[in-house]
GUKE-626594 format. One record per residue: y, z, x of N, C-alpha, C in turn; residue in one letter. Coordinates in Angstrom, 3 decimals. Each point is the difference from the previous one (the first is absolute). Example, Ala and Ser with C-alpha at 12.3 -4.5 7.8 and 13.67 -1.06 7.14 Angstrom:
! residues 2
[[-5.690, 7.800, 13.190], [1.190, 0.000, -0.890], [1.200, 0.000, 0.900], 'A']
[[1.050, -0.720, -0.350], [1.190, 0.060, 0.820], [1.090, 0.730, -0.770], 'S']
***
This chain:
! residues 212
[[20.687, -7.966, -70.816], [0.337, 1.298, 0.590], [-1.081, 0.421, 1.005], 'M']
[[-1.257, -0.227, -0.370], [-1.102, 0.363, 0.876], [0.041, -0.805, 1.295], 'S']
[[0.312, -1.286, -0.124], [0.068, -0.868, 1.169], [1.161, 0.404, 0.904], 'H']
[[1.128, 0.344, -0.605], [1.170, 0.422, 0.771], [-0.289, 1.279, 0.767], 'A']
[[-0.690, 0.943, -0.631], [-0.346, 1.270, 0.642], [-0.923, -0.245, 1.192], 'F']
[[-0.921, -0.934, -0.155], [-0.926, -0.325, 1.083], [0.757, -0.590, 1.189], 'Q']
[[0.988, -0.850, -0.265], [0.782, -0.587, 1.083], [0.794, 1.062, 0.759], 'N']
[[0.528, 0.988, -0.759], [0.766, 1.076, 0.635], [-0.901, 0.813, 0.928], 'I']
[[-1.203, 0.321, -0.437], [-0.936, 0.775, 0.807], [-0.383, -0.764, 1.263], 'K']
[[-0.149, -1.332, -0.131], [-0.366, -0.793, 1.160], [1.125, -0.042, 1.021], 'E']
[[1.250, 0.123, -0.471], [1.147, -0.039, 0.890], [0.312, 1.374, 0.601], 'M']
[[-0.597, 1.030, -0.527], [0.281, 1.363, 0.460], [-0.477, 0.182, 1.430], 'E']
[[0.897, 0.492, 0.867], [-0.356, 0.243, 1.385], [0.226, 1.469, 0.333], 'R']
[[-0.944, 0.589, 0.684], [0.109, 1.412, 0.373], [-0.481, 0.183, 1.439], 'T']
[[0.303, 1.159, 0.545], [-0.489, 0.373, 1.321], [-0.488, 1.451, -0.070], 'V']
[[-1.152, 0.250, 0.557], [-0.561, 1.342, 0.034], [0.122, 0.551, 1.419], 'Q']
[[0.549, 1.202, 0.111], [0.224, 0.613, 1.315], [-0.446, 1.466, -0.044], 'V']
[[-0.178, 0.558, 1.188], [-0.382, 1.403, 0.123], [0.976, 0.713, 0.913], 'K']
[[0.218, 1.273, -0.291], [0.867, 0.827, 0.832], [-0.712, 1.280, 0.374], 'G']
[[0.071, 0.351, 1.271], [-0.682, 1.197, 0.507], [1.018, 1.067, 0.362], 'L']
[[-0.297, 1.240, -0.405], [0.814, 1.148, 0.390], [-0.913, 1.035, 0.643], 'A']
[[0.416, 0.505, 1.141], [-0.750, 1.032, 0.721], [0.919, 1.159, 0.338], 'E']
[[-0.577, 1.193, 0.006], [0.776, 1.185, 0.364], [-0.908, 1.026, 0.653], 'Q']
[[0.458, 0.596, 1.079], [-0.745, 1.079, 0.649], [0.453, 1.338, -0.571], 'E']
[[-0.960, 0.845, -0.316], [0.307, 1.317, -0.559], [-0.885, 1.033, 0.683], 'V']
[[0.424, 1.235, -0.045], [-0.802, 1.093, 0.534], [-0.861, 0.588, -1.119], 'M']
[[-1.228, 0.351, 0.332], [-0.877, 0.637, -0.981], [0.635, 1.308, -0.473], 'A']
[[-0.167, 0.289, -1.278], [0.561, 1.239, -0.551], [-1.082, 0.986, -0.447], 'D']
[[-1.245, -0.372, 0.164], [-1.118, 0.859, -0.387], [-1.120, -0.153, 1.020], 'T']
[[-0.695, 1.089, 0.288], [-1.068, -0.054, 0.988], [-1.169, 0.875, -0.439], 'V']
[[-1.211, -0.496, 0.254], [-1.225, 0.770, -0.222], [-0.668, 0.161, 1.357], 'I']
[[-0.158, 1.246, 0.422], [-0.530, 0.289, 1.330], [-1.262, 0.855, -0.108], 'W']
[[-1.184, -0.564, 0.214], [-1.229, 0.790, 0.005], [-0.114, 0.740, 1.343], 'P']
[[0.042, 1.315, -0.053], [-0.087, 0.813, 1.217], [-1.414, 0.584, 0.060], 'V']
[[-0.934, -0.769, 0.538], [-1.413, 0.388, -0.016], [-0.560, 0.111, 1.415], 'F']
[[-1.069, 0.756, 0.112], [-0.678, 0.179, 1.286], [-1.498, 0.152, -0.262], 'Y']
[[-0.784, -0.085, 1.063], [-1.447, 0.184, -0.094], [-0.433, 1.146, 0.908], 'K']
[[-1.083, 0.644, -0.388], [-0.534, 1.109, 0.786], [-1.514, 0.019, -0.168], 'D']
[[-0.687, 0.682, 0.889], [-1.460, 0.054, -0.069], [-0.517, 1.291, 0.610], 'A']
[[-1.173, 0.424, -0.484], [-0.619, 1.228, 0.512], [-1.433, 0.066, -0.509], 'D']
[[-0.811, 0.807, 0.663], [-1.348, 0.259, -0.498], [-0.031, 1.218, -0.910], 'N']
[[1.074, 0.787, 0.044], [0.109, 1.203, -0.827], [0.963, -0.297, -1.147], 'D']
[[-0.522, -0.089, -1.215], [0.818, -0.366, -1.154], [1.084, 1.033, -0.268], 'L']
[[-0.345, 1.264, 0.099], [0.988, 1.055, -0.277], [1.143, -0.056, 1.004], 'E']
[[-0.318, -0.219, 1.251], [1.037, -0.086, 1.034], [0.874, -1.236, -0.225], 'A']
[[-0.625, -1.088, -0.425], [0.744, -1.240, -0.270], [0.987, 0.189, -1.143], 'L']
[[-0.446, 0.629, -1.067], [0.881, 0.226, -1.150], [1.167, 0.896, 0.394], 'V']
[[-0.273, 1.037, 0.765], [1.059, 0.908, 0.432], [1.028, -0.734, 0.863], 'A']
[[-0.486, -0.903, 0.848], [0.913, -0.761, 0.860], [0.831, -0.984, -0.814], 'R']
[[-0.594, -0.585, -1.011], [0.741, -0.920, -0.875], [1.146, 0.726, -0.702], 'I']
[[-0.296, 1.186, -0.512], [1.040, 0.772, -0.688], [1.152, 0.331, 0.950], 'E']
[[-0.356, 0.337, 1.235], [1.022, 0.328, 0.991], [0.844, -1.225, 0.339], 'K']
[[-0.662, -1.130, 0.171], [0.724, -1.223, 0.339], [0.894, -0.462, -1.149], 'K']
[[-0.482, 0.119, -1.223], [0.816, -0.393, -1.150], [1.251, 0.863, -0.110], 'N']
[[-0.145, 1.274, 0.296], [1.167, 0.889, -0.021], [0.998, -0.408, 1.074], 'S']
[[-0.514, -0.404, 1.155], [0.877, -0.415, 1.093], [0.737, -1.292, -0.360], 'A']
[[-0.701, -0.932, -0.648], [0.640, -1.258, -0.406], [1.078, 0.250, -1.041], 'I']
[[-0.303, 0.854, -0.964], [0.997, 0.302, -1.035], [1.241, 0.648, 0.614], 'R']
[[-0.220, 0.899, 0.951], [1.137, 0.640, 0.670], [0.805, -1.037, 0.789], 'A']
[[-0.693, -0.941, 0.634], [0.662, -1.066, 0.747], [0.864, -0.854, -0.924], 'F']
[[-0.544, -0.381, -1.148], [0.746, -0.833, -0.948], [1.199, 0.750, -0.575], 'L']
[[-0.186, 1.259, -0.306], [1.105, 0.817, -0.514], [1.112, 0.105, 1.038], 'T']
[[-0.394, 0.172, 1.262], [0.972, 0.092, 1.084], [0.847, -1.259, 0.107], 'L']
[[-0.592, -1.140, -0.362], [0.724, -1.267, 0.106], [0.636, -0.435, -1.323], 'H']
[[0.195, 0.945, -0.888], [0.823, -0.242, -1.177], [-0.701, -0.440, -1.261], 'G']
[[-1.330, -0.047, 0.002], [-0.718, -0.397, -1.212], [-0.228, 1.221, -0.885], 'F']
[[0.288, -0.153, -1.296], [-0.220, 1.122, -0.918], [-1.361, -0.128, -0.680], 'D']
[[-0.361, 1.004, -0.768], [-1.321, 0.045, -0.626], [-0.231, -1.178, -0.943], 'E']
[[1.060, -0.481, -0.632], [-0.142, -1.120, -0.924], [-0.331, -1.311, 0.685], 'G']
[[0.202, -0.060, 1.316], [-0.276, -1.231, 0.750], [-1.371, 0.024, 0.673], 'E']
[[-0.688, 1.136, -0.050], [-1.272, 0.176, 0.709], [-1.131, 0.210, -0.999], 'I']
[[-1.061, -0.782, 0.130], [-1.180, 0.141, -0.857], [-1.220, 0.274, 0.876], 'T']
[[-0.629, 1.146, -0.226], [-1.187, 0.374, 0.759], [-1.219, -0.773, -0.492], 'Q']
[[-0.743, -0.566, 0.928], [-1.219, -0.734, -0.353], [-1.208, 0.931, 0.091], 'A']
[[-0.997, -0.277, -0.821], [-1.244, 0.777, 0.053], [-0.776, -0.423, 1.246], 'T']
[[-0.391, 0.959, 0.851], [-0.742, -0.363, 1.217], [-1.301, -0.726, -0.324], 'P']
[[-0.322, -0.990, 0.815], [-1.251, -0.740, -0.139], [-0.911, 0.374, 1.166], 'S']
[[-1.175, 0.569, -0.315], [-0.940, 0.426, 1.037], [-1.337, -0.700, -0.213], 'I']
[[-0.495, -0.645, 1.051], [-1.266, -0.727, -0.057], [-1.045, 0.736, 0.835], 'V']
[[-1.174, 0.242, -0.606], [-1.130, 0.595, 0.707], [-0.891, -1.145, 0.490], 'D']
[[0.021, -0.275, 1.278], [-0.762, -1.124, 0.537], [-1.502, 0.198, -0.151], 'K']
[[-0.435, 1.260, -0.027], [-1.425, 0.267, -0.137], [-0.509, -0.358, -1.395], 'Y']
[[0.907, -0.102, -0.937], [-0.397, -0.345, -1.366], [-0.089, -1.507, -0.197], 'A']
[[0.311, -0.751, 1.034], [-0.044, -1.461, -0.081], [-1.151, -0.502, 0.861], 'Q']
[[-0.949, -0.659, -0.622], [-1.220, -0.420, 0.691], [0.283, -0.896, 1.200], 'E']
[[0.963, -0.902, -0.152], [0.231, -0.982, 1.060], [0.635, 0.608, 1.243], 'Y']
[[0.516, 1.228, -0.083], [0.685, 0.580, 1.153], [-0.694, 1.238, 0.551], 'S']
[[-1.217, 0.296, -0.420], [-0.686, 1.212, 0.433], [-0.289, -0.005, 1.493], 'Q']
[[-0.203, -1.173, 0.564], [-0.337, -0.074, 1.413], [1.220, -0.148, 0.903], 'N']
[[1.193, -0.053, -0.589], [1.207, -0.137, 0.788], [0.391, 1.335, 0.625], 'E']
[[0.488, -0.064, 1.205], [0.481, 1.213, 0.645], [1.441, 0.254, -0.420], 'R']
[[0.442, 1.226, 0.203], [1.370, 0.345, -0.356], [0.040, 1.142, -0.983], 'G']
[[1.195, 0.271, -0.495], [0.182, 1.108, -0.932], [-0.640, -0.303, -1.352], 'F']
[[-0.454, 1.055, -0.635], [-0.648, -0.172, -1.304], [1.027, -0.256, -1.101], 'R']
[[1.107, 0.740, 0.019], [1.002, -0.111, -1.068], [1.234, -0.751, 0.500], 'Y']
[[0.410, -1.007, -0.749], [1.199, -0.785, 0.294], [0.982, 0.193, -1.152], 'I']
[[1.213, 0.402, 0.320], [0.993, 0.298, -1.039], [1.258, -0.856, 0.162], 'A']
[[0.613, -0.295, -1.128], [1.299, -0.671, -0.022], [0.886, 0.760, -0.973], 'K']
[[1.184, 0.347, 0.451], [0.895, 0.780, -0.862], [1.448, -0.319, 0.357], 'S']
[[0.910, 0.541, -0.774], [1.421, -0.215, 0.235], [0.776, -0.006, -1.303], 'G']
[[1.127, -0.661, 0.017], [0.853, -0.063, -1.191], [0.825, -1.282, 0.029], 'M']
[[0.596, -0.323, -1.133], [0.798, -1.218, -0.125], [1.447, 0.359, -0.291], 'T']
[[0.901, -0.639, 0.708], [1.435, 0.184, -0.215], [0.532, -1.185, -0.790], 'V']
[[0.695, 0.291, -1.090], [0.683, -1.031, -0.796], [1.469, 0.377, -0.023], 'F']
[[0.838, -0.818, 0.618], [1.402, 0.366, 0.144], [0.915, -1.203, -0.205], 'S']
[[1.215, 0.289, -0.448], [1.036, -1.027, -0.136], [0.961, 0.036, 1.189], 'H']
[[-0.428, 0.663, 1.065], [0.816, 0.073, 1.218], [-0.856, -0.400, 1.202], 'Q']
[[-0.184, -1.304, 0.217], [-0.824, -0.478, 1.121], [0.448, 0.514, 1.360], 'P']
[[1.284, 0.317, 0.138], [0.504, 0.481, 1.281], [-0.689, 1.296, 0.398], 'I']
[[-0.364, 0.830, -0.972], [-0.691, 1.247, 0.314], [-1.391, -0.269, 0.556], 'K']
[[-0.656, -1.023, -0.518], [-1.328, -0.364, 0.513], [0.115, -0.483, 1.442], 'V']
[[1.003, -0.815, 0.279], [0.195, -0.498, 1.360], [0.204, 1.149, 0.973], 'K']
[[0.798, 0.977, -0.392], [0.255, 1.144, 0.866], [-1.258, 0.832, 0.216], 'Q']
[[-0.787, 0.163, -1.072], [-1.234, 0.771, 0.110], [-1.021, -0.712, 0.881], 'A']
[[-0.069, -1.335, -0.098], [-0.931, -0.762, 0.821], [0.296, 0.174, 1.489], 'L']
[[1.273, 0.106, 0.322], [0.387, 0.177, 1.402], [-0.375, 1.375, 0.537], 'N']
[[-0.372, 0.915, -0.898], [-0.320, 1.369, 0.424], [-1.469, 0.344, -0.198], 'A']
[[-0.846, -1.019, -0.201], [-1.422, 0.258, -0.254], [-0.717, 0.667, 1.166], 'L']
[[0.587, -0.067, 1.180], [-0.627, 0.639, 1.153], [-0.161, 1.498, -0.194], 'N']
[[0.892, 0.576, -0.806], [-0.105, 1.439, -0.236], [-1.277, 0.347, -0.756], 'S']
[[-0.483, -0.910, -0.840], [-1.277, 0.209, -0.685], [-1.162, -0.250, 0.956], 'L']
[[0.149, -1.002, 0.862], [-1.056, -0.299, 0.965], [-0.240, 1.187, 0.923], 'A']
[[1.062, 0.719, 0.319], [-0.136, 1.182, 0.864], [-0.768, 1.118, -0.690], 'K']
[[-0.095, -0.083, -1.338], [-0.762, 0.989, -0.762], [-1.412, -0.507, -0.304], 'Q']
[[-0.375, -1.112, 0.621], [-1.330, -0.544, -0.205], [-0.143, -0.835, -1.251], 'G']
[[1.113, -0.492, -0.526], [-0.022, -0.807, -1.231], [0.416, -1.421, 0.344], 'I']
[[-0.949, -0.913, -0.018], [0.273, -1.405, 0.305], [0.126, -0.775, -1.308], 'A']
[[1.219, -0.328, -0.369], [0.244, -0.714, -1.250], [-0.486, -1.442, 0.131], 'I']
[[-0.804, -0.448, -0.961], [-0.533, -1.360, -0.001], [1.079, -0.966, -0.473], 'T']
[[0.338, -0.986, 0.853], [1.041, -0.960, -0.357], [-0.486, -1.437, 0.049], 'Q']
[[-1.074, -0.274, 0.724], [-0.461, -1.381, 0.145], [-0.863, -0.450, -1.168], 'D']
[[-0.555, 0.946, -0.734], [-0.850, -0.325, -1.140], [0.836, -0.681, -1.090], 'D']
[[-0.497, -1.128, -0.548], [0.745, -0.739, -1.026], [0.287, 0.878, -1.214], 'Y']
[[-0.964, 0.855, -0.365], [0.171, 0.853, -1.169], [1.080, 1.057, 0.219], 'Q']
[[0.311, 0.279, 1.241], [0.982, 1.042, 0.306], [1.315, -0.563, 0.529], 'N']
[[0.225, -1.274, -0.183], [1.251, -0.594, 0.486], [1.165, 0.434, -0.870], 'R']
[[1.152, 0.054, 0.590], [1.220, 0.369, -0.726], [0.468, -1.199, -0.821], 'I']
[[0.355, 0.251, -1.240], [0.445, -1.073, -0.889], [1.480, 0.202, -0.333], 'E']
[[0.801, -0.991, 0.367], [1.431, 0.026, -0.308], [0.278, -0.948, -1.170], 'Y']
[[0.855, 0.446, -0.909], [0.306, -0.797, -1.192], [1.503, -0.040, -0.252], 'M']
[[0.426, -1.066, -0.666], [1.387, -0.137, -0.442], [0.001, -0.079, -1.519], 'F']
[[0.679, 0.929, -0.648], [-0.020, 0.083, -1.462], [1.347, -0.344, -0.639], 'T']
[[0.961, -0.441, 0.804], [1.334, -0.275, -0.542], [0.251, -1.458, -0.312], 'G']
[[-1.057, -0.727, -0.367], [0.138, -1.443, -0.230], [1.000, -0.322, -1.099], 'L']
[[-0.021, 0.762, -1.082], [0.891, -0.292, -1.130], [1.476, 0.053, 0.395], 'N']
[[0.328, 0.783, 1.024], [1.400, 0.130, 0.415], [0.508, -1.234, 0.734], 'D']
[[-0.902, -0.747, 0.634], [0.442, -1.163, 0.781], [-0.381, -1.327, -0.646], 'I']
[[-0.728, 0.046, -1.112], [-0.423, -1.237, -0.667], [1.164, -0.916, -0.377], 'K']
[[1.006, 0.490, -0.730], [1.086, -0.904, -0.439], [0.668, -0.717, 1.167], 'P']
[[0.307, 0.740, 1.061], [0.670, -0.590, 1.160], [-0.874, -1.067, 0.655], 'Q']
[[-1.305, 0.267, 0.109], [-0.893, -0.951, 0.667], [-0.219, -1.251, -0.848], 'M']
[[-0.098, 0.154, -1.305], [-0.153, -1.162, -0.883], [1.247, -0.877, 0.074], 'V']
[[1.172, 0.642, 0.025], [1.248, -0.746, 0.113], [0.049, -0.777, 1.317], 'Q']
[[-0.433, 0.643, 1.084], [0.004, -0.663, 1.304], [-0.970, -1.177, 0.025], 'E']
[[-1.202, 0.194, -0.554], [-0.990, -1.078, -0.022], [0.491, -1.174, -0.837], 'A']
[[0.634, 0.300, -1.136], [0.521, -1.055, -0.865], [1.120, -0.775, 0.689], 'T']
[[0.861, 0.721, 0.716], [1.093, -0.652, 0.717], [-0.533, -0.934, 1.085], 'Q']
[[-1.052, 0.436, 0.710], [-0.579, -0.845, 1.044], [-0.668, -1.238, -0.610], 'K']
[[-0.600, 0.176, -1.169], [-0.591, -1.148, -0.685], [1.094, -1.004, -0.374], 'A']
[[1.123, 0.510, -0.447], [1.111, -0.890, -0.375], [0.537, -0.752, 1.224], 'R']
[[0.063, 0.677, 1.141], [0.469, -0.655, 1.216], [-0.914, -1.174, 0.377], 'E']
[[-1.307, 0.187, -0.156], [-0.949, -1.074, 0.283], [0.194, -1.154, -0.982], 'V']
[[0.203, 0.351, -1.278], [0.184, -1.028, -1.027], [1.292, -0.787, 0.241], 'A']
[[1.066, 0.679, 0.407], [1.273, -0.690, 0.280], [-0.156, -0.989, 1.148], 'L']
[[-0.735, 0.399, 1.026], [-0.209, -0.913, 1.131], [-0.818, -1.215, -0.432], 'K']
[[-1.018, 0.241, -0.822], [-0.805, -1.116, -0.483], [0.852, -0.960, -0.822], 'F']
[[0.837, 0.571, -0.869], [0.851, -0.844, -0.840], [0.968, -0.819, 0.852], 'A']
[[0.552, 0.641, 1.027], [0.930, -0.711, 0.880], [-0.704, -1.127, 0.742], 'K']
[[-1.199, 0.298, 0.515], [-0.741, -1.012, 0.758], [-0.463, -1.163, -0.876], 'D']
[[-0.121, 0.228, -1.300], [-0.459, -1.061, -0.901], [1.143, -0.590, -0.818], 'S']
[[1.238, 0.294, 0.426], [1.197, -0.522, -0.689], [-0.026, 0.345, -1.479], 'D']
[[-0.340, 1.258, -0.289], [-0.049, 0.464, -1.384], [0.889, 1.225, -0.166], 'S']
[[0.193, 0.356, -1.258], [0.743, 1.206, -0.328], [-0.975, 1.039, -0.559], 'Q']
[[0.149, 1.230, 0.469], [-0.881, 1.063, -0.480], [0.473, 0.496, -1.360], 'L']
[[-0.911, 0.011, -0.959], [0.347, 0.437, -1.350], [-0.417, 1.433, -0.273], 'G']
[[-0.227, 0.281, -1.269], [-0.371, 1.351, -0.416], [-1.477, 0.271, 0.311], 'K']
[[-0.334, 1.271, -0.118], [-1.397, 0.395, 0.215], [-0.828, -0.401, -1.220], 'I']
[[-1.094, -0.675, 0.258], [-0.923, -0.347, -1.078], [-0.998, 1.127, -0.241], 'K']
[[-0.507, 0.550, 1.082], [-0.949, 1.110, -0.115], [0.023, 0.803, 1.287], 'S']
[[-0.396, 1.262, -0.097], [-0.038, 0.875, 1.176], [-1.164, 0.960, -0.144], 'A']
[[-0.606, 0.288, 1.128], [-1.143, 0.921, -0.011], [0.068, 0.903, 1.217], 'R']
[[-0.054, 1.290, -0.274], [0.012, 0.983, 1.087], [-1.428, 0.309, 0.426], 'Q']
[[-0.275, -0.136, 1.279], [-1.326, 0.331, 0.505], [-0.204, 1.497, 0.095], 'G']
[[-1.200, 0.399, 0.362], [-0.304, 1.412, 0.143], [0.591, 0.547, 1.296], 'Q']
[[0.427, 1.251, -0.069], [0.468, 0.676, 1.202], [-1.203, 0.434, 0.818], 'F']
[[0.113, -0.090, 1.309], [-1.060, 0.477, 0.893], [0.602, 0.988, 0.993], 'S']
[[-0.763, 1.036, 0.309], [0.418, 1.011, 0.969], [-1.092, 0.106, 1.052], 'I']
[[0.353, -0.219, 1.255], [-0.979, 0.047, 1.080], [0.596, 0.701, 1.217], 'S']
[[-0.868, 0.438, 0.909], [0.473, 0.587, 1.246], [0.727, -1.059, 0.818], 'D']
[[1.104, 0.384, 0.603], [0.708, -0.951, 0.861], [-0.884, -0.431, 1.164], 'R']
[[-0.738, 0.968, 0.559], [-0.973, -0.287, 1.052], [-0.986, 1.160, 0.054], 'D']
[[-1.051, -0.169, 0.794], [-1.065, 1.001, 0.049], [0.403, 1.281, 0.723], 'S']
[[1.055, -0.065, 0.801], [0.412, 1.173, 0.776], [0.990, 0.894, -0.732], 'N']
[[0.658, -0.534, -1.017], [0.982, 0.798, -0.743], [-0.261, -0.130, -1.502], 'T']
[[-1.089, 0.594, -0.486], [-0.325, -0.119, -1.427], [1.015, 0.668, -0.922], 'P']
[[0.868, 0.840, 0.560], [1.018, 0.646, -0.825], [1.168, -0.934, -0.322], 'Q']
[[0.045, -1.149, 0.689], [1.025, -0.998, -0.294], [-0.655, -1.115, -0.814], 'I']
[[0.542, -0.262, -1.168], [-0.588, -0.971, -0.910], [0.883, -1.256, -0.119], 'K']
[[-0.658, -1.109, -0.296], [0.706, -1.244, -0.299], [-0.233, -0.346, -1.462], 'T']
[[1.075, -0.114, -0.748], [-0.073, -0.355, -1.424], [0.386, -1.468, -0.135], 'V']
[[-0.828, -0.783, -0.729], [0.244, -1.430, -0.147], [-0.093, -0.404, -1.472], 'R']
[[0.804, -0.997, -0.369], [-0.113, -0.606, -1.319], [0.425, -1.461, 0.104], 'V']
[[-0.690, -0.854, -0.724], [0.323, -1.438, -0.024], [0.354, -0.380, -1.435], 'V']
[[1.144, -0.650, -0.163], [0.455, -0.466, -1.310], [-0.094, -1.517, -0.054], 'T']
[[-0.584, -0.523, -1.074], [-0.115, -1.453, -0.203], [0.979, -0.421, -1.089], 'S']
[[0.829, -0.985, 0.308], [1.038, -0.449, -0.941], [-0.054, -1.524, -0.115], 'V']
[[0.133, -0.491, -1.213], [0.066, -1.445, -0.245], [1.380, -0.336, -0.547], 'E']
[[0.692, -0.932, 0.690], [1.352, -0.413, -0.377], [-0.014, -1.432, -0.525], 'Y']
[[0.952, -0.286, -0.904], [0.229, -1.369, -0.427], [0.827, -0.712, 1.079], 'Y']
[[-0.253, -1.292, 0.154], [0.787, -0.842, 0.898], [0.674, -1.108, -0.799], 'L']
[[1.178, -0.355, 0.451], [0.707, -1.122, -0.650], [0.664, -0.839, 1.077], 'S']
[[0.312, -1.248, -0.365], [0.647, -0.904, 0.968], [1.472, 0.337, 0.120], 'D']
***
């Protein structure tokens, strides 16, 4: 019996194939840091200006449809350059401040519309920092569970198509699945210019039996 089982295993033929499924989706969640920097030699005047600018930003966000639950006020950060030994000889303002707020929303379209109207803040002397890596807008897609079944089915079907072609080219018949493994899903920006558009990918690995 042991010898017979060994002969069967030696005669067993299989083929391992992979199937890829990709889908483009729109981000459904966005984190937008709305921050700016300011400076002055008069600390009291700087603080007063920060409060005024923060009120203007909040009014701007409210005007563009963001409610209080989507806006989080950040604690202003103020640096006294005179208190730092390495910068005592530097020219410029003594106090450097960074302040603003963060928007967390499930409606990215509102952020896009607000970004197109940032000039209205610039006219009030508020230059929103956008090039800083820490202040970049982050777009996310959270609906993966809704598209998982469809994408796994598509990846598995493509794997089967590859296996059928291999079987045909080798004058074999494709049998049942011996084993299958679903790879991890990945979500990435479609490109650097449209981070709100995401590409979702998954690769499925399937091993089929072959027969003559």
